C-alpha positions as CSV (number, residue, x, y, z in Angstrom):
1,M,95.4,-95.3,17.1
2,R,92.3,-94.8,20.4
3,S,90.5,-92.5,19.1
4,L,90.3,-94.6,15.9
5,W,88.7,-97.1,17.8
6,S,86.4,-95.2,19.8
7,A,85.4,-93.5,16.5
8,V,84.5,-96.1,14.8
9,L,82.3,-97.5,17.6
10,Y,81.0,-94.5,17.8
11,T,79.5,-93.8,14.6
12,A,79.0,-97.6,14.2
13,L,76.9,-97.4,17.2
14,G,75.2,-94.3,16.0
15,L,74.0,-96.4,13.1
16,G,71.6,-98.6,15.0
17,A,74.4,-101.4,15.4
18,N,74.7,-102.7,19.3
19,A,77.7,-102.9,21.1
20,A,79.0,-106.1,21.1
21,V,79.0,-106.6,17.0
22,A,80.8,-102.9,16.8
23,L,84.0,-104.3,18.6
24,A,84.1,-107.4,16.8
25,V,84.3,-105.0,13.6
26,A,86.1,-102.4,15.3
27,A,88.9,-104.8,16.1
28,G,88.8,-106.2,12.9
29,D,87.4,-109.3,14.1
30,A,84.2,-109.7,11.4
31,A,85.3,-113.8,12.7
32,T,83.6,-113.2,15.9
33,L,79.4,-114.0,14.7
34,D,80.7,-116.6,12.3
35,A,82.7,-118.3,15.0
36,L,79.6,-118.7,17.4
37,R,77.3,-120.9,14.0
38,T,78.1,-124.1,15.9
39,G,75.2,-126.9,16.1
40,D,71.7,-126.5,15.0
41,M,73.4,-122.8,14.2
42,R,75.3,-124.2,11.3
43,K,73.5,-123.4,9.3
44,L,72.4,-119.5,10.5
45,V,73.8,-117.3,7.4
46,L,73.8,-114.0,8.8
47,H,74.6,-111.1,6.4
48,A,77.1,-108.3,5.4
49,E,73.7,-104.9,5.0
50,P,71.2,-105.6,7.2
51,A,68.6,-106.5,5.0
52,A,65.4,-104.6,3.6
53,V,61.6,-105.8,5.2
54,P,58.9,-105.2,3.3
55,E,55.7,-103.8,4.9
56,L,53.0,-106.0,4.4
57,A,50.3,-106.5,6.4
58,F,49.4,-110.3,7.2
59,T,46.1,-111.1,9.5
60,D,45.4,-113.2,13.6
61,V,43.2,-116.4,13.5
62,D,40.5,-113.4,14.6
63,G,41.2,-111.8,11.6
64,G,43.1,-108.4,13.1
65,R,46.4,-107.1,10.9
66,H,49.3,-106.8,12.3
67,S,52.8,-105.8,10.2
68,L,55.8,-106.4,10.9
69,A,56.3,-102.3,12.0
70,D,54.4,-103.3,14.8
71,Y,57.5,-104.6,16.1
72,R,59.8,-101.5,15.4
73,G,62.6,-101.4,17.8
74,R,62.6,-104.9,18.9
75,W,64.8,-107.6,18.0
76,V,62.3,-109.7,16.4
77,L,63.0,-114.2,15.2
78,L,60.7,-114.8,12.9
79,N,59.9,-118.3,11.3
80,F,57.6,-118.7,9.0
81,W,56.0,-121.6,8.8
82,A,52.6,-124.4,8.7
83,T,50.0,-127.0,10.6
84,W,51.3,-129.5,8.2
85,C,55.1,-129.3,8.3
86,A,57.2,-132.4,11.0
87,P,59.5,-129.8,11.4
88,C,58.1,-127.7,12.4
89,R,56.2,-129.1,14.7
90,I,59.7,-130.1,16.2
91,E,60.5,-127.0,16.4
92,M,57.8,-124.5,17.8
93,P,58.1,-125.6,22.0
94,G,61.8,-124.6,21.5
95,L,60.9,-120.9,19.6
96,A,57.8,-120.3,22.8
97,A,60.7,-121.3,25.0
98,L,62.5,-118.1,23.9
99,Q,59.8,-116.3,24.1
100,A,59.1,-117.1,27.9
101,A,63.2,-116.4,28.1
102,R,63.7,-113.6,26.3
103,G,60.4,-111.8,25.2
104,G,59.4,-108.2,26.7
105,P,60.6,-104.5,25.2
106,D,63.3,-105.8,23.4
107,F,62.6,-109.6,21.8
108,A,59.9,-110.7,20.0
109,V,59.3,-114.4,19.1
110,V,56.9,-113.7,16.0
111,T,55.6,-116.8,14.7
112,L,53.7,-116.8,10.6
113,A,51.5,-119.6,9.3
114,A,52.8,-119.9,6.0
115,G,49.8,-120.5,3.2
116,R,47.0,-122.1,3.9
117,N,46.4,-123.4,7.3
118,A,43.4,-122.7,8.5
119,P,42.9,-121.3,12.0
120,Q,41.5,-123.4,13.9
121,G,44.1,-125.8,12.4
122,I,46.6,-123.1,14.0
123,R,44.9,-123.1,16.9
124,R,45.1,-127.0,17.1
125,F,49.1,-127.8,16.2
126,M,49.8,-125.0,19.6
127,D,46.8,-126.4,21.7
128,E,48.2,-129.8,20.4
129,I,51.8,-128.8,21.6
130,G,50.9,-127.4,25.1
131,V,53.0,-123.3,23.3
132,T,50.2,-120.8,25.0
133,N,52.4,-117.8,24.8
134,L,53.5,-117.5,20.9
135,P,51.3,-115.2,18.8
136,L,49.2,-116.9,15.7
137,Y,49.5,-115.2,12.6
138,M,48.5,-116.1,9.4
139,D,50.3,-115.4,6.0
140,G,48.1,-116.6,4.2
141,R,48.3,-115.9,0.6
142,P,51.9,-116.6,1.5
143,A,51.9,-112.4,0.4
144,L,55.5,-111.6,3.2
145,A,56.9,-115.0,2.8
146,A,57.0,-115.4,-0.5
147,A,58.2,-111.0,-0.9
148,M,61.0,-112.0,1.6
149,G,62.3,-114.9,-0.6
150,V,60.8,-118.2,2.2
151,F,59.7,-121.3,-0.7
152,G,60.6,-123.7,2.6
153,L,59.0,-124.7,5.6
154,P,60.1,-123.8,8.1
155,V,62.9,-120.4,7.7
156,T,63.3,-118.0,10.8
157,V,64.5,-115.1,9.8
158,I,66.1,-112.5,12.7
159,L,65.3,-109.0,12.1
160,D,67.2,-106.4,14.1
161,P,64.8,-103.1,16.2
162,E,65.0,-101.0,12.2
163,G,63.1,-104.2,10.6
164,R,66.1,-104.7,8.8
165,E,66.5,-108.8,7.9
166,V,70.4,-109.6,9.8
167,A,71.0,-113.5,9.2
168,R,68.3,-116.4,8.1
169,L,68.3,-119.8,9.1
170,T,66.7,-122.2,7.2
171,G,65.4,-125.4,8.6
172,E,64.6,-126.6,12.0
173,A,67.3,-125.5,14.9
174,R,66.3,-124.9,18.6
175,W,67.0,-121.5,19.5
176,D,66.6,-122.5,23.3
177,G,69.5,-123.8,23.1
178,P,73.0,-122.5,23.8
179,E,73.8,-121.9,20.5
180,A,71.6,-119.5,18.8
181,S,72.0,-118.0,22.8
182,A,76.1,-116.9,21.6
183,I,73.9,-116.0,19.0
184,L,71.3,-113.4,20.3
185,D,73.4,-112.4,23.3
186,A,76.5,-110.9,20.6
187,L,74.1,-109.5,18.8
188,G,72.1,-107.6,21.3
189,A,68.9,-109.3,21.9
190,A,67.4,-108.4,24.8
191,R,68.2,-111.6,27.7
């Protein structure tokens, strides 16, 4: 039995799963992550299998081109938002706090203004709420948002280090709270 558990754990780790998730799977406890979905995280949808994410380009407010491939190898909390979105205004300081607490070589909060958001409007929005540590990216068409099935705002997607979607939350949430921290810890996102 011990060698079976080792084989399952080794296989899960080899497929890119983190130790916490692999242990939950090896123990047959599929409810481990689900049990952590409390508070604002009740709305989080955890996918049974990671889903591919389109490789579409987006720009920063200065016109530079980027894509999610720039973040490969890191856990990413990808937030779709807009300057006119009231819940986005409430949520953004918590995203900035999360980036300040966890951001680094293994984790990043990536904010992407979807739809018609002028560069100066994005800068003004961030200045008004005092956020200085998040990227000023734009998905103006919005090609990436549409390809990922984002039709309302805010929407936050958790991507694994291979760039695949593992979870999604529609609506605002407190991403710097203990519930979000527990989920990110269980997923293995850097601390």
